[in-house]
C-alpha positions in Angstrom: 43.0 73.3 10.4 39.6 71.7 9.7 37.1 73.8 7.9 33.4 73.6 8.2 31.8 71.8 5.2 28.6 74.0 5.2 28.3 77.7 4.7 25.2 78.3 6.7 23.0 76.7 9.3 20.3 76.3 6.8 22.6 74.4 4.4 23.8 72.2 7.4 20.2 71.4 8.2 19.2 70.7 4.6 22.5 68.7 3.9 22.4 68.9 0.1 18.8 67.3 0.1 19.7 64.5 2.5 18.8 66.3 5.7 15.3 64.7 6.1 16.9 61.2 6.1 19.8 62.2 8.3 17.7 64.0 10.8 14.9 61.4 10.9 17.5 58.8 11.6 19.2 60.9 14.3 15.8 61.4 15.9 14.8 57.7 15.8 18.2 56.7 17.3 17.7 59.3 20.1 14.3 58.1 20.9 15.5 54.4 21.0 18.5 55.2 23.1 16.3 57.2 25.5 13.9 54.1 25.7 16.7 51.9 26.4 17.7 53.9 29.5 14.2 54.9 30.7 12.4 51.6 30.2 14.7 49.4 32.6 14.4 52.3 35.3 10.6 52.2 35.0 10.5 48.5 35.3 12.7 48.5 38.4 10.4 51.2 40.0 7.3 49.1 39.2 9.0 45.9 40.7 10.0 47.7 43.9 6.4 49.0 44.3 5.0 45.4 44.0 7.6 44.1 46.4 6.6 46.8 49.0 2.9 45.9 48.5 3.6 42.2 49.1 5.8 43.1 52.0 3.0 45.2 53.6 0.5 42.3 53.0 2.6 39.7 54.5 3.3 41.9 57.5 -0.5 42.4 58.0 -1.2 38.6 57.7 1.6 38.0 60.2 0.3 40.6 62.7 -3.2 39.1 62.3 -1.9 35.6 62.9 0.1 36.5 65.9 -3.1 38.3 67.4 -5.2 35.3 66.8 -2.6 33.1 68.6 -2.6 35.4 71.6 -6.2 35.0 72.2 
């Protein structure tokens, strides 16, 4: 049966003096992985907003053009 290498939570966090390096690398990795997930979603949302704006402008122009042709 596997045994836990550290005797306490404080010892686990300290990791024999290497804790600052281990936990900072873990934090950096989590930030980067989160950015890799969030950034494309943000770009997609922004692009969809731009497309909706363009579509609204084109619809307004078409409507105006049709009104001009009717008169």
